[in-house]
N, C-alpha and C positions, 0 to 999 in steps of 0.2 A: 771560172774556168779560165785557164791561161794558155790554152794550147796555141793559138795564134800568135800570142805575144812571145811564147817559147820558141816557136818556129822563125818569127822575125829576128829575135835575138841570135838564135843560132846561125841563121844566114848571115847577118851582119858580121858576126864573129869569124866564121869560116868561109865566107865568099872569097877573101884574099888567097886562099889555098886552091881555088880552081872551081870547076863545075861541081854543083851539088845535086846529086841524084835524089829524087823523092818518089814515093810510092805509097799506095793505101791498099789495105786489105779489101775485098768486097764487104759492103755493109751487111750487118745482120741485125736482127731485132735487138741485140745487146750492144751494137755500136761497130767501130771499126779501128783499126790501127793505122797510125801515120808514121812513116819512116823517112828520115832524111839522113843521107850518107855524105860525108865529106871525104875528098881525096887523102886527108891526113888520117883516116881510118876512124874517126869519131862518128858514131850514129845516134841520132836523137830518134827515140821511139815514144809515141804517146798513144794511149787508148782514148778513143772519144766515144762518150756515151751519146745516144741519139739526143737527148734533151741538152747536152753540153754543146753539141754541134749547132743545134738550133740557137742557143742562147749566144754562143760565140760567133755565130755567123761563118764558122770555119768553112763550111761547104761553098759559100760564095766567094771567100777569100783566097782559098788554096790554089784555084786555078791561076791566080795572079801572082802566086808566090814566086819571087825572082830566084833564078838558079845562077 
């Protein structure tokens, strides 16, 4: 599961463009979606399965995600 790594790489690449906006969909039994938008109009979208979130610790890392 690379969701957190993908988010971190996206942030490092796009942070120079300005503030990154991020949000998630409400969790469901099938998981949730994470989106990060850059002012340059590039958007990263990832679907996170419940087990993937647990394995990747995304739930504990996302609040610390730098914008």
